[in-house]
Backbone as a printed PyTorch tensor [residue, N CA C, xyz], in Angstrom:
tensor([[[-15.3460, -88.3430, -61.3570],
         [-14.0450, -88.9510, -61.2570],
         [-13.4390, -89.0590, -62.6520]],

        [[-12.2070, -88.6050, -62.8070],
         [-11.5150, -88.6920, -64.0880],
         [-10.9850, -90.1030, -64.2890]],

        [[-11.2080, -90.6240, -65.4880],
         [-10.7080, -91.9570, -65.8080],
         [ -9.8480, -91.8750, -67.0570]],

        [[ -8.8680, -92.7580, -67.1580],
         [ -7.9970, -92.7850, -68.3140],
         [ -8.6440, -93.6430, -69.3980]],

        [[ -8.5970, -93.1390, -70.6210],
         [ -9.1170, -93.8880, -71.7660],
         [ -8.1930, -93.6110, -72.9420]],

        [[ -7.2650, -94.4930, -73.1610],
         [ -6.3210, -94.2850, -74.2650],
         [ -5.3170, -93.2040, -73.9230]],

        [[ -5.2690, -92.1540, -74.7460],
         [ -4.2830, -91.0890, -74.5750],
         [ -4.8010, -89.8920, -73.7850]],

        [[ -5.9840, -89.9710, -73.2000],
         [ -6.5180, -88.8050, -72.4930],
         [ -7.2410, -89.1820, -71.2250]],

        [[ -7.7390, -88.1850, -70.5490],
         [ -8.5250, -88.3830, -69.3400],
         [ -9.9210, -87.8390, -69.5800]],

        [[-10.9140, -88.5290, -69.0680],
         [-12.2920, -88.1740, -69.3320],
         [-13.0790, -88.1520, -68.0330]],

        [[-13.9750, -87.2040, -67.9120],
         [-14.7910, -87.0430, -66.7210],
         [-16.1220, -87.7590, -66.9230]],

        [[-16.4930, -88.5590, -65.9580],
         [-17.8040, -89.2050, -65.9900],
         [-18.8790, -88.1210, -65.8330]],

        [[-20.1320, -88.3480, -66.2740],
         [-21.1850, -87.3470, -66.0660],
         [-21.2010, -86.9140, -64.5980]],

        [[-21.0890, -85.5980, -64.3870],
         [-20.8940, -85.0700, -63.0390],
         [-21.7060, -83.7980, -62.8310]],

        [[-22.2980, -83.6580, -61.6440],
         [-23.0080, -82.4410, -61.2430],
         [-22.2130, -81.7880, -60.1190]],

        [[-21.8650, -80.5180, -60.3090],
         [-21.1890, -79.7300, -59.2840],
         [-22.2170, -78.7720, -58.6870]],

        [[-22.4720, -78.8830, -57.3970],
         [-23.4610, -78.0450, -56.7190],
         [-22.7540, -76.9230, -55.9690]],

        [[-23.4340, -75.7890, -55.8270],
         [-22.8800, -74.6810, -55.0590],
         [-21.7720, -73.9310, -55.7660]],

        [[-21.7850, -73.9190, -57.0970],
         [-20.7450, -73.2360, -57.8660],
         [-20.9780, -71.7260, -57.7800]],

        [[-19.9750, -71.0000, -57.3580],
         [-20.0550, -69.5380, -57.2140],
         [-19.5900, -68.8590, -58.5030]],

        [[-20.0350, -67.6250, -58.7000],
         [-19.7350, -66.8810, -59.9260],
         [-18.2470, -66.6680, -60.1490]],

        [[-17.4440, -66.6710, -59.0920],
         [-16.0090, -66.4590, -59.2600],
         [-15.2350, -67.7600, -59.4540]],

        [[-15.9090, -68.8940, -59.4150],
         [-15.2400, -70.1780, -59.6310],
         [-14.8780, -70.3490, -61.1030]],

        [[-13.7680, -71.0100, -61.3570],
         [-13.3240, -71.2730, -62.7260],
         [-14.3800, -72.0500, -63.5140]],

        [[-15.0260, -73.0080, -62.8710],
         [-16.0560, -73.8120, -63.5300],
         [-17.2240, -72.9480, -64.0030]],

        [[-17.5160, -71.8740, -63.2770],
         [-18.5920, -70.9600, -63.6560],
         [-18.1790, -70.0610, -64.8090]],

        [[-16.9120, -69.6920, -64.8640],
         [-16.4370, -68.6860, -65.8050],
         [-15.9420, -69.2400, -67.1470]],

        [[-15.7930, -70.5570, -67.2730],
         [-15.2720, -71.1370, -68.5050],
         [-16.2790, -72.0810, -69.1480]],

        [[-16.1800, -72.2180, -70.4700],
         [-17.0180, -73.1800, -71.1800],
         [-16.4740, -74.5820, -70.9400]],

        [[-17.3530, -75.4830, -70.5690],
         [-16.9780, -76.8660, -70.3350],
         [-17.6920, -77.7190, -71.3780]],

        [[-16.9170, -78.4500, -72.1510],
         [-17.4980, -79.3250, -73.1530],
         [-17.3820, -80.7490, -72.6450]],

        [[-18.4290, -81.2120, -72.0600],
         [-18.4340, -82.5530, -71.5010],
         [-19.7030, -82.7570, -70.6980]],

        [[-19.8330, -83.9160, -70.1250],
         [-21.0520, -84.2300, -69.3520],
         [-20.9810, -83.6140, -67.9580]],

        [[-20.9700, -82.2610, -67.9020],
         [-20.8070, -81.5490, -66.6420],
         [-21.9240, -80.5320, -66.4840]],

        [[-22.4980, -80.4890, -65.2890],
         [-23.5200, -79.4930, -64.9610],
         [-23.0550, -78.7400, -63.7280]],

        [[-22.9370, -77.4270, -63.8370],
         [-22.5710, -76.5760, -62.7100],
         [-23.8400, -75.9010, -62.2030]],

        [[-24.1730, -76.0970, -60.9380],
         [-25.4100, -75.5710, -60.3570],
         [-25.0710, -74.4120, -59.4300]],

        [[-25.7280, -73.2710, -59.6690],
         [-25.5750, -72.0860, -58.8260],
         [-26.9580, -71.6760, -58.3330]],

        [[-27.0090, -71.1620, -57.1240],
         [-28.2880, -70.7320, -56.5450],
         [-28.4360, -69.2190, -56.6410]],

        [[-29.6850, -68.7780, -56.7620],
         [-30.0010, -67.3530, -56.7590],
         [-31.3530, -67.1810, -56.0960]],

        [[-31.6500, -65.9590, -55.6820],
         [-32.9070, -65.6990, -54.9750],
         [-33.9010, -64.9000, -55.8030]],

        [[-33.4140, -64.0350, -56.6840],
         [-34.3000, -63.1630, -57.4550],
         [-34.0280, -63.2960, -58.9410]],

        [[-34.9660, -62.8520, -59.7400],
         [-34.7920, -62.8370, -61.1890],
         [-33.5820, -61.9800, -61.5680]],

        [[-33.4520, -60.8330, -60.9440],
         [-32.3440, -59.9290, -61.2390],
         [-30.9910, -60.5960, -60.9610]],

        [[-30.9160, -61.3250, -59.8630],
         [-29.6820, -62.0390, -59.5330],
         [-29.3910, -63.1220, -60.5680]],

        [[-30.4220, -63.8050, -61.0450],
         [-30.2410, -64.8400, -62.0690],
         [-29.6970, -64.2400, -63.3600]],

        [[-30.2330, -63.1130, -63.7910],
         [-29.7500, -62.4460, -65.0050],
         [-28.3100, -61.9790, -64.8100]],

        [[-27.9980, -61.4430, -63.6310],
         [-26.6300, -61.0020, -63.3390],
         [-25.6530, -62.1750, -63.4220]],

        [[-26.0520, -63.3190, -62.8850],
         [-25.2050, -64.5110, -62.9660],
         [-25.0380, -64.9590, -64.4190]],

        [[-26.1470, -65.0260, -65.1420],
         [-26.1050, -65.4950, -66.5300],
         [-25.2510, -64.5880, -67.4050]],

        [[-25.3360, -63.2950, -67.1720],
         [-24.5970, -62.3360, -67.9950],
         [-23.2020, -62.0430, -67.4470]],

        [[-22.8270, -62.6590, -66.3510],
         [-21.5500, -62.3890, -65.7100],
         [-20.3920, -63.2110, -66.2310]],

        [[-20.5380, -63.7590, -67.4190],
         [-19.4610, -64.5360, -68.0420],
         [-19.1860, -63.9650, -69.4380]],

        [[-18.0370, -64.2870, -69.9920],
         [-17.6540, -63.7640, -71.3000],
         [-18.2990, -64.5340, -72.4470]],

        [[-18.9390, -65.6620, -72.1320],
         [-19.5330, -66.5060, -73.1600],
         [-21.0170, -66.2090, -73.3040]],

        [[-21.5770, -66.4740, -74.4660],
         [-22.9950, -66.2130, -74.6600],
         [-23.5790, -66.9650, -75.8290]],

        [[-23.3580, -68.2670, -75.8870],
         [-23.8750, -69.0480, -77.0090],
         [-25.3750, -69.2590, -76.8720]],

        [[-25.8070, -69.8420, -75.7630],
         [-27.2010, -70.2310, -75.6160],
         [-27.6120, -70.1190, -74.1580]],

        [[-28.8710, -69.7800, -73.9350],
         [-29.4040, -69.7270, -72.5740],
         [-30.7940, -70.3470, -72.5730]],

        [[-31.2490, -70.7190, -71.3820],
         [-32.5400, -71.3790, -71.2480],
         [-33.1500, -71.0350, -69.9070]],

        [[-34.4680, -70.9060, -69.8730],
         [-35.1780, -70.7050, -68.6180],
         [-36.5690, -71.3150, -68.7270]],

        [[-37.1370, -71.6580, -67.5760],
         [-38.4680, -72.2580, -67.5240],
         [-39.3680, -71.3540, -66.7030]],

        [[-40.5450, -71.0310, -67.2370],
         [-41.4730, -70.1450, -66.5460],
         [-42.8870, -70.3480, -67.0860]],

        [[-43.8660, -69.9810, -66.2860],
         [-45.2630, -69.9460, -66.7330],
         [-45.6520, -68.5300, -67.1300]],

        [[-44.7830, -67.5610, -66.8680],
         [-45.0830, -66.1540, -67.0910],
         [-44.5310, -65.6740, -68.4270]],

        [[-45.4060, -65.2280, -69.3150],
         [-44.9750, -64.6750, -70.5880],
         [-44.1760, -63.3910, -70.3710]],

        [[-44.5180, -62.6180, -69.3730],
         [-43.7800, -61.3860, -69.0650],
         [-42.3430, -61.7200, -68.6650]],

        [[-42.1760, -62.7210, -67.7940],
         [-40.8320, -63.1280, -67.3890],
         [-40.0620, -63.6610, -68.5860]],

        [[-40.7160, -64.4320, -69.4460],
         [-40.0630, -64.9620, -70.6490],
         [-39.5740, -63.8290, -71.5380]],

        [[-40.3950, -62.8140, -71.7400],
         [-40.0020, -61.6860, -72.5770],
         [-38.8560, -60.9000, -71.9430]],

        [[-38.9140, -60.6990, -70.6300],
         [-37.8210, -60.0130, -69.9260],
         [-36.5180, -60.7840, -70.0990]],

        [[-36.6070, -62.1180, -70.0120],
         [-35.4230, -62.9550, -70.1360],
         [-34.8410, -62.8930, -71.5460]],

        [[-35.6830, -62.9810, -72.5620],
         [-35.1720, -62.9510, -73.9360],
         [-34.5000, -61.6220, -74.2420]],

        [[-34.9720, -60.5480, -73.6320],
         [-34.3690, -59.2360, -73.8520],
         [-33.1650, -59.0000, -72.9480]],

        [[-33.1660, -59.5830, -71.7640],
         [-32.1390, -59.2870, -70.7670],
         [-30.9260, -60.1800, -70.7800]],

        [[-31.0380, -61.3720, -71.3510],
         [-29.8980, -62.2860, -71.3530],
         [-28.9940, -62.0050, -72.5450]],

        [[-27.6860, -62.0500, -72.3070],
         [-26.7010, -61.8070, -73.3580],
         [-26.2760, -63.1470, -73.9540]],

        [[-27.1120, -63.6720, -74.8420],
         [-26.7810, -64.9190, -75.5310],
         [-27.3440, -64.8740, -76.9340]],

        [[-26.6960, -65.5910, -77.8200],
         [-27.0990, -65.5860, -79.2220],
         [-28.3750, -66.3550, -79.4890]],

        [[-28.6580, -67.3620, -78.6720],
         [-29.8870, -68.1400, -78.7920],
         [-30.5210, -68.2340, -77.4120]],

        [[-31.8220, -68.0360, -77.3620],
         [-32.5530, -68.0930, -76.0950],
         [-33.6690, -69.1200, -76.2220]],

        [[-33.7540, -70.0220, -75.2510],
         [-34.8100, -71.0290, -75.2060],
         [-35.6670, -70.7600, -73.9730]],

        [[-36.9720, -70.8140, -74.1450],
         [-37.8950, -70.6790, -73.0240],
         [-38.7110, -71.9610, -72.9380]],

        [[-38.7010, -72.5700, -71.7710],
         [-39.4280, -73.8070, -71.4920],
         [-38.9600, -74.9880, -72.3370]],

        [[-37.6860, -74.9950, -72.6620],
         [-37.0540, -76.1350, -73.3080],
         [-35.5570, -76.0380, -73.0770]],

        [[-34.8330, -77.1500, -73.2080],
         [-33.3830, -77.1200, -72.9560],
         [-32.6400, -76.2970, -74.0020]],

        [[-31.4770, -75.8260, -73.6270],
         [-30.6790, -74.9960, -74.5400],
         [-29.7540, -75.8800, -75.3750]],

        [[-30.3690, -76.6150, -76.2780],
         [-29.5890, -77.5150, -77.1280],
         [-29.7220, -77.1160, -78.5820]],

        [[-28.6330, -77.1680, -79.3010],
         [-28.6160, -77.0250, -80.7470],
         [-29.3280, -75.8220, -81.3230]],

        [[-29.3150, -75.7490, -82.6060],
         [-30.0090, -74.7110, -83.3500],
         [-30.9130, -75.3540, -84.3830]],

        [[-31.4650, -74.5700, -85.2040],
         [-32.3180, -75.0480, -86.2850],
         [-31.6140, -74.7010, -87.5950]],

        [[-31.5790, -75.6200, -88.5250],
         [-30.8190, -75.4270, -89.7630],
         [-31.2680, -74.2000, -90.5430]],

        [[-32.5160, -73.8010, -90.4140],
         [-33.0240, -72.6690, -91.1790],
         [-32.8640, -71.3390, -90.4580]],

        [[-32.3310, -71.3550, -89.2230],
         [-32.1700, -70.1390, -88.4310],
         [-30.7040, -69.8270, -88.2010]],

        [[-30.3740, -68.5430, -88.0250],
         [-28.9880, -68.1980, -87.7140],
         [-28.5430, -68.8600, -86.4150]],

        [[-27.3070, -69.3150, -86.3840],
         [-26.7560, -70.0040, -85.2250],
         [-25.4730, -69.3090, -84.8120]],

        [[-25.3340, -69.0370, -83.5300],
         [-24.0970, -68.4470, -83.0370],
         [-24.3110, -67.7580, -81.7170]],

        [[-23.2230, -67.3630, -81.1000],
         [-23.2760, -66.7640, -79.7780],
         [-22.8360, -65.3180, -79.7830]],

        [[-22.7130, -64.7720, -78.5740],
         [-22.2020, -63.4260, -78.3710],
         [-20.9980, -63.5260, -77.4500]],

        [[-20.2820, -62.4350, -77.2770],
         [-19.0910, -62.4770, -76.4370],
         [-18.0030, -63.2770, -77.1320]],

        [[-17.2870, -64.1140, -76.3830],
         [-16.1860, -64.8770, -76.9710],
         [-16.5810, -66.3200, -77.2790]],

        [[-17.8660, -66.5690, -77.4300],
         [-18.3650, -67.8990, -77.7370],
         [-18.4720, -68.0980, -79.2460]],

        [[-18.2050, -69.2970, -79.7040],
         [-18.4130, -69.6420, -81.1030],
         [-17.3080, -69.1290, -82.0020]],

        [[-17.6020, -69.0510, -83.2800],
         [-16.6120, -68.6540, -84.2710],
         [-16.7170, -67.1840, -84.6320]],

        [[-17.6020, -66.4470, -83.9750],
         [-17.7480, -65.0200, -84.2520],
         [-18.9990, -64.7340, -85.0470]],

        [[-18.9280, -64.8900, -86.3630],
         [-20.0790, -64.5770, -87.2070],
         [-21.1620, -65.6360, -87.0850]],

        [[-22.3670, -65.2630, -87.4400],
         [-23.4710, -66.2080, -87.4450],
         [-23.2610, -67.2250, -88.5490]],

        [[-23.6110, -68.4430, -88.2500],
         [-23.5550, -69.4980, -89.2390],
         [-24.9760, -69.7640, -89.7260]],

        [[-25.1080, -70.2740, -90.9010],
         [-26.3710, -70.6990, -91.5050],
         [-27.2340, -69.5060, -91.9010]],

        [[-28.0190, -69.6830, -92.9160],
         [-28.9810, -68.6860, -93.3440],
         [-28.3450, -67.4080, -93.8680]],

        [[-29.1680, -66.4590, -94.1980],
         [-28.7350, -65.1730, -94.7450],
         [-27.8430, -64.4070, -93.7720]],

        [[-28.0500, -64.6210, -92.4650],
         [-27.2730, -63.8970, -91.4650],
         [-25.8050, -64.2960, -91.4610]],

        [[-25.4670, -65.4140, -92.0840],
         [-24.0690, -65.7960, -92.1780],
         [-23.2460, -64.7730, -92.9390]],

        [[-23.8880, -64.0510, -93.8440],
         [-23.2160, -63.0130, -94.6190],
         [-23.2740, -61.6730, -93.8820]],

        [[-24.3550, -61.4440, -93.1940],
         [-24.5910, -60.1510, -92.5440],
         [-24.0010, -60.1430, -91.1370]],

        [[-22.6680, -60.1520, -91.0290],
         [-22.0200, -60.3200, -89.7340],
         [-22.0370, -59.0670, -88.8690]],

        [[-22.5470, -57.9680, -89.3430],
         [-22.6390, -56.7750, -88.5090],
         [-23.9260, -56.7250, -87.6930]],

        [[-24.8040, -57.6590, -87.9030],
         [-26.0900, -57.6820, -87.2140],
         [-26.0100, -58.5510, -85.9740]],

        [[-26.5850, -58.0830, -84.8960],
         [-26.6490, -58.8520, -83.6480],
         [-28.0560, -59.4530, -83.5680]],

        [[-28.1820, -60.7320, -83.8640],
         [-29.4710, -61.4210, -83.8940],
         [-29.6290, -62.2560, -82.6400]],

        [[-30.8400, -62.3070, -82.1100],
         [-31.1430, -63.1830, -80.9820],
         [-32.2990, -64.0770, -81.4150]],

        [[-32.0760, -65.3800, -81.4260],
         [-33.1050, -66.3520, -81.7770],
         [-33.7870, -66.7940, -80.4880]],

        [[-35.1180, -66.7510, -80.4400],
         [-35.8750, -67.0440, -79.2230],
         [-36.7690, -68.2550, -79.4680]],

        [[-36.6810, -69.2410, -78.5780],
         [-37.5310, -70.4200, -78.6150],
         [-38.4190, -70.3740, -77.3760]],

        [[-39.7340, -70.4330, -77.5340],
         [-40.6470, -70.4750, -76.3910],
         [-41.5620, -71.6800, -76.5530]],

        [[-41.5200, -72.5820, -75.5760],
         [-42.3570, -73.7710, -75.5720],
         [-43.5260, -73.4930, -74.6310]],

        [[-44.7030, -73.2830, -75.1780],
         [-45.8630, -72.9430, -74.3770],
         [-46.5130, -74.1430, -73.7040]],

        [[-46.0590, -75.3560, -74.0030],
         [-46.6780, -76.5530, -73.4320],
         [-46.2860, -76.7750, -71.9810]],

        [[-45.2030, -76.1260, -71.5250],
         [-44.6920, -76.2720, -70.1540],
         [-44.2220, -77.6900, -69.8570]],

        [[-44.0320, -78.5120, -70.8890],
         [-43.6220, -79.8980, -70.6710],
         [-42.1270, -80.0240, -70.4110]],

        [[-41.3470, -79.0480, -70.8470],
         [-39.9040, -79.1310, -70.6940],
         [-39.2480, -80.0480, -71.6940]],

        [[-40.0040, -80.5530, -72.6460],
         [-39.4620, -81.4530, -73.6600],
         [-39.3460, -80.7240, -74.9780]],

        [[-38.3560, -81.0920, -75.7540],
         [-38.1300, -80.4820, -77.0530],
         [-39.0500, -81.1000, -78.0860]],

        [[-39.9360, -80.3270, -78.6690],
         [-40.8290, -80.8080, -79.7060],
         [-40.3020, -80.3510, -81.0580]],

        [[-40.2350, -81.2510, -82.0000],
         [-39.7690, -80.8860, -83.3330],
         [-40.9140, -80.4080, -84.2030]],

        [[-42.1250, -80.3480, -83.6550],
         [-43.2680, -79.8300, -84.3820],
         [-43.3320, -78.3320, -84.1640]],

        [[-42.8630, -77.5560, -85.0950],
         [-42.8170, -76.1000, -84.9400],
         [-43.8290, -75.4690, -85.8680]]])
């Protein structure tokens, strides 16, 4: 539910279920406490959904299979890939940025900030299967 707060309107934390690939909510970046949930049946369908948008900042997946994790890191069109952890933030010592029309274009941070012709993919894999972000790397 949208509520008025001063000069703007703000959405309370909201989960939208059953979002289809052609819905506006699926196709646009939403900056707010919003989660759009889409269903899929196969790995291939999941990759098609993930890559079916113009944005590609960060992606995340949870699996016990190292093979599936490797397929995902290679198959997803995003600048940062997280495996078995949420797709939040970057690391100050690693290049940060997306692909497609996400972000500011060039990579930020590190040596890659200068080397803007390189397409880098940063991969995070959490082998603990806990789903929690550990800062012990």
